[in-house]
C-alpha positions in Angstrom: -14.0 80.9 -37.0 -14.3 79.3 -40.3 -15.1 75.5 -40.2 -13.0 73.9 -42.9 -15.3 70.8 -43.1 -18.1 73.1 -44.2 -15.9 74.5 -47.0 -15.2 70.9 -48.1 -18.9 69.9 -48.1 -19.9 73.1 -49.8 -17.3 72.6 -52.5 -18.2 69.0 -53.2 -21.9 69.8 -53.2 -21.2 72.5 -55.7 -19.4 70.1 -58.0 -22.2 67.6 -57.4 -24.8 70.1 -58.6 -22.9 70.7 -61.8 -22.5 66.9 -62.4 -26.2 66.4 -61.7 -27.3 68.9 -64.3 -24.8 67.5 -66.8 -26.9 64.3 -66.6 -30.5 65.5 -65.7 -30.6 68.1 -68.5 -30.7 65.2 -70.9 -32.9 62.7 -69.1 -35.5 65.4 -68.1 -36.0 66.2 -71.8 -35.4 62.9 -73.6 -36.4 59.3 -73.1 -34.4 56.1 -73.2 -35.6 55.6 -76.7 -33.9 58.9 -77.6 -30.7 58.3 -75.7 -30.3 54.5 -75.8 -31.1 52.4 -72.8 -27.4 52.1 -71.6 -26.8 55.9 -71.9 -30.1 56.6 -70.2 -29.3 54.3 -67.2 -25.8 55.6 -66.8 -27.1 59.3 -66.9 -29.9 58.5 -64.5 -27.6 56.8 -62.0 -25.2 59.8 -62.1 -27.9 62.3 -61.3 -29.4 60.1 -58.5 -25.9 59.9 -56.9 -25.8 63.7 -56.8 -29.1 64.3 -55.2 -27.5 64.9 -51.8 -26.1 68.2 -52.9 -28.9 70.7 -52.4 -30.0 69.1 -49.1 -26.4 69.7 -48.0 -26.6 73.4 -48.9 -29.7 73.7 -46.9 -28.2 71.8 -43.8 -25.1 74.1 -44.0 -27.3 77.1 -44.0 -29.3 75.7 -40.9 -26.1 74.8 -39.2 -24.8 78.4 -39.5 -27.8 80.6 -39.3 -29.9 78.9 -36.7 -27.0 79.2 -34.3 -28.3 81.7 -31.7 -24.7 82.6 -30.7 -24.4 84.2 -34.1 -26.0 87.6 -34.6 -27.5 87.9 -38.0 -29.3 90.7 -40.0 -32.1 88.5 -41.7 -33.3 91.5 -43.8 -29.9 91.8 -45.3 -29.8 88.1 -46.2 -33.3 88.4 -47.8 -32.4 91.5 -49.8 -29.2 89.9 -51.0 -30.9 86.8 -52.4 -33.9 88.9 -53.8 -31.3 91.0 -55.9 -29.5 87.9 -57.1 -32.9 86.5 -58.2 -33.7 89.7 -60.0 -30.3 89.9 -61.7 -29.9 86.3 -62.8 -33.6 85.1 -62.9 -34.4 88.1 -65.2 -31.5 87.4 -67.4 -32.5 83.8 -67.9 -36.2 84.7 -68.5 -35.0 87.3 -71.0 -33.0 84.7 -72.8 -36.1 82.5 -73.1 -38.2 85.4 -74.4 -35.5 86.6 -76.9 -35.0 83.2 -78.5 -38.8 83.0 -79.0 -39.4 86.6 -80.2 -36.0 87.2 -81.8 -36.1 90.9 -80.7 -35.1 93.2 -77.8 -37.6 95.8 -76.6 -38.9 97.3 -73.3 -41.9 94.9 -73.3 -39.7 91.8 -73.2 -37.5 93.3 -70.5 -40.5 94.1 -68.3 -41.9 90.7 -68.9 -38.7 89.1 -67.9 -38.8 91.0 -64.6 -42.5 90.0 -64.0 -41.8 86.3 -65.0 -39.0 86.3 -62.4 -41.1 87.8 -59.6 -43.6 85.0 -60.3 -40.9 82.3 -60.3 -41.0 81.7 -64.0 -37.4 81.5 -64.8 -34.8 78.7 -65.3 -35.6 75.7 -63.0 -32.4 75.8 -61.0 -33.3 79.2 -59.6 -35.9 77.4 -57.3 -33.2 77.0 -54.6 -33.0 80.9 -54.3 -36.7 81.3 -53.9 -36.6 78.6 -51.3 -33.8 80.3 -49.4 -35.9 83.5 -49.1 -38.7 81.3 -47.7 -36.3 79.8 -45.1 -34.9 83.3 -44.2 -38.5 84.5 -43.6 -39.2 81.8 -41.0 -35.7 82.0 -39.5 -36.5 84.6 -36.7 -39.2 82.2 -35.4 -37.1 79.1 -35.7 -34.2 80.8 -33.9 -36.5 81.5 -31.0 -37.7 77.9 -30.9 -34.2 76.4 -31.1 -33.0 78.7 -28.4 -35.4 77.4 -25.9 -35.8 73.7 -27.0 -33.5 71.0 -25.6 -31.4 68.7 -27.7 -33.7 65.7 -26.9 -37.0 67.6 -27.7 -35.5 68.8 -30.9 -34.5 65.3 -31.9 -38.0 64.0 -31.2 -39.5 66.9 -33.2 -37.1 66.0 -36.1 -38.3 62.4 -36.1 -41.9 63.6 -36.3 -41.0 65.8 -39.2 -39.2 62.9 -40.9 -42.3 60.8 -40.6 -44.6 63.7 -41.8 -42.4 65.0 -44.6 -40.9 61.8 -46.0 -42.0 58.4 -44.6 -45.8 58.6 -45.2 -45.4 59.8 -48.8 -42.8 57.0 -49.3 -45.1 54.4 -48.0 -48.1 55.7 -50.1 -45.9 55.6 -53.2 -44.3 52.3 -52.8 -47.3 50.3 -51.5 -50.0 52.2 -53.3 -51.6 53.3 -50.1 -53.5 56.5 -49.4 -52.6 57.3 -45.9 -53.7 60.7 -44.8 -50.8 63.0 -43.8 -51.7 65.6 -41.2 -48.0 66.1 -40.1 -46.6 67.4 -43.3 -44.5 70.5 -43.1 -42.0 71.9 -45.6 -39.3 69.4 -46.5 -36.9 72.3 -46.6 -37.7 73.2 -43.0 -36.8 69.6 -42.1 -33.4 69.8 -43.8 -32.9 73.2 -42.3 -33.6 72.0 -38.8 -31.5 69.0 -39.4 -28.5 71.2 -40.1 -29.1 73.0 -36.8 -29.4 69.8 -34.8 -26.1 68.6 -36.3 -24.5 71.9 -35.0 -25.5 70.6 -31.5 -25.0 66.8 -31.8 -24.0 64.2 -34.4 -26.3 61.4 -33.1 -29.4 61.9 -35.3 -28.7 58.7 -37.1 -27.5 56.9 -33.9 -24.0 56.4 -35.4 -25.4 54.5 -38.4 -24.5 57.1 -41.0 -22.8 54.7 -43.4 -25.7 52.1 -43.2 -28.3 54.9 -43.7 -26.4 56.4 -46.6 -26.0 52.9 -48.3 -29.6 52.0 -47.6 -30.9 55.3 -49.0 -29.0 55.3 -52.3 -29.5 51.5 -52.8 -33.3 51.9 -52.5 -33.2 55.0 -54.8 -31.3 53.0 -57.5 -33.5 49.9 -57.1 -36.8 51.9 -57.4 -35.2 53.9 -60.4 -34.3 50.7 -62.3 -37.8 49.3 -61.5 -39.5 52.5 -62.9 -37.4 52.3 -66.1 -38.2 48.6 -66.5 -41.9 49.6 -66.2 -41.5 52.3 -68.7 -42.0 55.1 -66.2 -39.2 57.2 -67.5 -40.1 60.3 -65.5 -40.0 59.5 -61.7 -40.3 62.9 -60.2 -41.1 61.6 -56.8 -37.8 59.7 -56.5 -35.6 62.6 -57.7 -37.3 65.0 -55.3 -36.1 65.7 -51.7 -39.3 64.6 -50.0 -38.8 60.8 -49.7 -37.2 59.0 -46.9 -34.5 57.5 -49.1 -33.1 60.9 -50.3 -33.1 62.1 -46.7 -31.2 59.1 -45.3 -28.7 59.3 -48.2 -28.2 63.1 -47.9 -27.9 63.2 -44.1 -25.8 60.1 -43.8 -23.3 61.3 -46.4 -23.3 64.8 -44.9 -22.4 63.4 -41.4 -19.8 61.1 -42.9 -18.2 64.0 -44.8 -18.2 66.1 -41.6 -16.3 63.4 -39.8 -13.9 62.9 -42.7 -13.1 66.5 -43.1 -13.2 67.6 -39.5 -9.4 67.6 -38.9 -8.5 68.5 -42.5 -6.7 71.6 -43.5 -7.9 73.5 -46.5 -6.5 73.4 -50.0 -6.4 75.9 -52.9 -8.9 73.9 -55.0 -11.4 73.8 -52.1 -10.9 77.5 -51.3 -11.6 78.4 -55.0 -14.7 76.2 -55.3 -16.1 77.3 -52.0 -15.4 81.0 -52.7 -17.3 80.9 -56.1 -19.8 78.2 -55.1 -22.9 80.5 -55.4 -21.8 81.9 -58.7 -21.0 78.5 -60.0 -24.6 77.4 -59.0 -26.1 80.4 -60.7 -24.3 80.3 -64.0 -23.5 76.7 -64.9 -26.8 75.9 -66.6 -26.1 78.8 -69.0 -23.1 76.9 -70.4 -24.9 73.5 -70.3 -27.6 75.0 -72.5 -25.1 76.7 -74.9 -23.3 73.4 -75.3 -26.5 71.2 -75.5 -28.9 73.4 -77.5 -26.7 75.8 -79.5 -23.5 73.7 -80.3 -25.4 70.4 -79.9 -22.6 68.8 -77.9 -23.8 66.5 -75.1 -22.3 63.6 -73.1 -23.9 61.2 -75.7 -21.9 62.9 -78.5 -19.0 60.8 -77.2 -18.8 57.4 -75.6 -20.8 57.9 -72.4 -18.0 57.0 -70.0 -15.9 59.7 -71.5 -18.7 62.1 -72.4 -20.0 62.8 -68.9 -16.6 63.6 -67.2 -15.5 65.6 -70.3 -18.7 67.8 -70.4 -18.4 68.2 -66.6 -14.8 69.6 -66.9 -15.8 71.8 -69.8 -18.7 73.3 -68.0 -16.8 73.7 -64.7 -13.9 75.5 -66.4 -16.1 77.9 -68.3 -18.1 78.5 -65.1 -15.0 79.1 -63.0 -13.6 81.6 -65.5 -16.9 83.5 -65.7 -17.2 83.4 -61.9 -13.9 85.1 -61.5 -14.9 87.8 -63.9 -18.3 88.4 -62.3 -16.7 88.6 -58.9 -14.7 91.6 -60.1 -17.7 93.5 -61.5 -18.4 96.6 -59.1 -22.1 96.1 -58.6 -22.5 92.3 -58.9 -19.6 91.5 -56.6 -21.5 93.1 -53.6 -24.2 90.4 -53.8 -22.2 87.3 -55.0 
């Protein structure tokens, strides 16, 4: 049975990813000297507020796939994502090579495929590679989750939280050099968190709102401090492996779950959820066309108008393209 709250979270997370890239595509490539301090800070805050999106995708996947009551064909999942990576990753790699060489030949096509197999394609495709990794370890994790109790799983998650987020956070903030022998993939942590939420909602002990507010507040404070200290590229803070991003993401996920638990679906949510994967795959194409070819960005307008305007333009173009791709005979089998 379809869980409507999952459709809501997936839809809002999809919109958040588009919004995130509208902002981060500028601040990842330009400094506040290029954009102006006010524009830079507003764009930076916007992208930080959207950092919960991909963790939510991973938690949804863990919620659904690690459920042992559901029979799955993991090889089919892996094959599907592999084909998607080949199709879209190779296309984006080809675009990069074409604009450098200004020609189309067999060598460029082969190099595009090889680049994609090596992970050298557009940056947003990292999530698809991560999914394959999670799918590979899924059979083992399903065995573990089948036999582990709720309490033991909760304890294990707390250990993972310390190893994957807390130690690195302390090292960064306080300039420490604590050795970390508990570190495991941060993606496995979010994956297992999603599964735990499928069992119980008490991971944050009913403090979801406080955890979410604390997480995003600390992210914003550290971000402003870094900008004030002229550290315009704070990769650690915008990554998933710090405790503040984890608290923000999980807290918001649980709050949205509660909010939409009794909701009925809507046409808008149905559309966004249906095309969520395609929207994720192709929205950077239109951002690049607008920013690099047409040279239209949010800072081409007053920033408070430019960001939502560019978001709507990209979303509309992406939705139209998604509907077209969904009707194409071969591609529709995989997306």
